[in-house]
C-alpha positions in Angstrom: 0.0 0.0 0.0 2.8 2.4 0.8 4.3 1.8 -2.6 1.1 2.5 -4.5 0.5 5.7 -2.4 4.0 6.9 -3.3 3.4 6.2 -6.9 0.0 8.1 -6.8 1.6 11.1 -5.1 4.5 11.0 -7.6 2.1 10.8 -10.5 -0.2 13.6 -9.2 2.8 15.9 -8.7 4.2 15.0 -12.1 0.9 15.5 -13.8 0.3 18.8 -12.0 3.7 20.0 -13.2 2.9 19.0 -16.7 -0.3 21.0 -16.9 1.2 24.1 -15.4 4.8 23.5 -16.4 4.5 25.4 -19.7 3.0 28.5 -18.2 5.6 28.5 -15.4 8.4 28.0 -17.9 6.9 30.8 -20.0 6.8 33.2 -17.1 10.4 32.2 -16.1 11.6 32.8 -19.7 9.9 36.2 -19.8 11.4 37.2 -16.5 14.9 36.0 -17.5 14.6 37.9 -20.8 13.6 41.0 -18.9 16.5 40.7 -16.5 18.9 40.1 -19.3 17.6 43.1 -21.2 17.8 45.3 -18.1 21.4 44.2 -17.5 22.3 44.9 -21.1 20.8 48.3 -20.9 22.6 49.2 -17.7 26.0 48.1 -19.1 25.5 49.7 -22.5 24.5 53.0 -20.9 27.5 52.8 -18.6 29.8 52.3 -21.5 28.6 55.6 -23.1 29.9 57.8 -20.3 33.6 57.8 -20.7 36.0 60.3 -19.1 37.7 60.9 -22.4 34.5 61.6 -24.3 33.5 64.2 -21.7 36.8 65.9 -21.3 38.8 67.6 -24.0 42.4 67.9 -23.0 44.6 71.0 -23.5 48.3 70.2 -23.0 51.7 71.7 -23.6 53.1 69.3 -26.2 56.7 69.9 -25.1 55.9 69.3 -21.5 54.2 66.0 -22.2 57.0 64.9 -24.6 59.6 65.7 -21.9 57.6 63.8 -19.3 57.5 60.7 -21.5 61.3 60.9 -22.0 61.7 59.4 -18.5 60.2 56.1 -19.8 63.2 55.6 -22.1 66.1 54.2 -20.2 68.0 52.2 -22.8 69.0 55.2 -24.9 69.4 59.0 -24.8 67.0 60.6 -27.3 67.7 63.8 -29.1 65.2 66.5 -29.8 63.9 66.4 -33.4 63.8 69.8 -35.2 60.2 71.0 -35.5 60.8 71.5 -39.2 61.5 67.7 -39.6 58.5 66.4 -37.7 56.0 66.6 -40.6 58.3 64.6 -42.9 59.3 62.0 -40.3 55.6 61.3 -39.5 54.3 61.8 -43.0 52.2 64.8 -42.1 51.1 67.9 -44.0 52.7 70.9 -42.3 49.4 72.9 -42.4 47.7 70.1 -40.3 50.2 70.5 -37.4 49.5 73.3 -34.9 52.4 72.3 -32.6 54.7 69.3 -32.1 57.5 68.0 -30.0 59.5 64.8 -30.7 62.6 63.0 -29.5 64.3 60.2 -31.4 67.1 57.7 -31.0 70.2 58.0 -33.1 69.2 54.6 -34.5 70.7 52.4 -31.8 67.2 51.7 -30.5 63.7 52.1 -31.8 62.8 54.4 -28.9 61.0 57.6 -29.7 58.5 60.1 -28.3 56.3 62.4 -30.3 53.4 64.6 -29.3 51.5 66.3 -32.1 48.7 68.9 -31.8 46.6 68.9 -35.0 44.8 71.9 -36.2 41.5 70.0 -35.3 40.2 66.7 -33.9 39.7 65.3 -37.3 43.4 65.9 -38.1 44.3 63.8 -35.0 42.7 60.7 -36.5 44.9 61.2 -39.6 48.0 61.8 -37.4 47.2 58.6 -35.5 47.0 56.6 -38.7 50.3 58.2 -39.9 52.0 57.3 -36.6 50.9 53.7 -37.0 52.5 53.8 -40.5 55.7 55.1 -38.9 55.7 52.3 -36.4 55.1 49.7 -39.1 57.9 51.0 -41.2 60.3 51.2 -38.3 59.4 47.6 -37.3 60.2 46.4 -40.9 63.5 48.4 -40.8 64.6 47.0 -37.4 63.6 43.5 -38.3 66.3 43.5 -40.9 69.1 44.1 -38.4 68.0 44.3 -34.8 65.2 41.9 -33.9 65.0 43.0 -30.2 64.2 46.6 -31.3 61.6 45.3 -33.8 59.9 43.5 -30.9 59.9 46.8 -28.9 57.8 48.4 -31.6 55.1 45.8 -30.9 54.4 47.6 -27.6 54.4 51.1 -29.1 51.8 53.4 -27.6 49.7 55.5 -30.0 46.9 57.5 -28.5 44.7 60.5 -29.3 42.5 62.8 -27.4 40.9 65.8 -29.0 43.4 67.4 -31.3 46.4 65.7 -29.6 48.2 62.5 -30.7 51.0 60.7 -28.9 53.5 58.1 -30.0 55.8 56.5 -27.4 58.2 53.7 -28.0 59.9 53.1 -24.7 61.3 50.8 -22.2 58.7 51.3 -19.5 55.3 51.2 -21.1 53.5 50.9 -17.8 55.0 54.2 -16.6 54.2 55.8 -20.0 50.6 54.8 -19.7 50.5 56.4 -16.2 51.9 59.6 -17.5 49.4 59.6 -20.4 46.6 59.0 -18.0 47.7 62.0 -15.9 47.5 64.1 -19.1 44.1 62.9 -20.0 44.8 60.1 -22.5 
């Protein structure tokens, strides 16, 4: 008798779940969908508010370039003549408002360049040109100094507003900290 009572209870519970199971599953699915959509909305709205998007930086290009020099420890970089900067970085002179750059004599791939474009659209172009510079340098160093070619893999290229920075250095963590202090 106990066995038949257990079977009856089990069958009643099973059949009860079968009849309401679909409606419960539907409610659960709708609730889960609502929760997922709400979470997605919260995260997507959170991603829209970025410090960089809200703040436009205004910096002294020479000051930032000099600050970034401390991240280069394997070489002593020389200041690049301002008249040479557009040709080194493949830029049109009229697109450059101000610039400061330091480069190695060729012993290392280290270099620092901070360019202020005449407008924010120009900064995108400068960023692209700096990537071309890094790619060309990597190809050049690959032919005679593999370790320096590898250093170019960690080159930092960043823009904010009208400013663009290129930094190939020994201490990329410190360079990132400096750039963050300046709003990059």
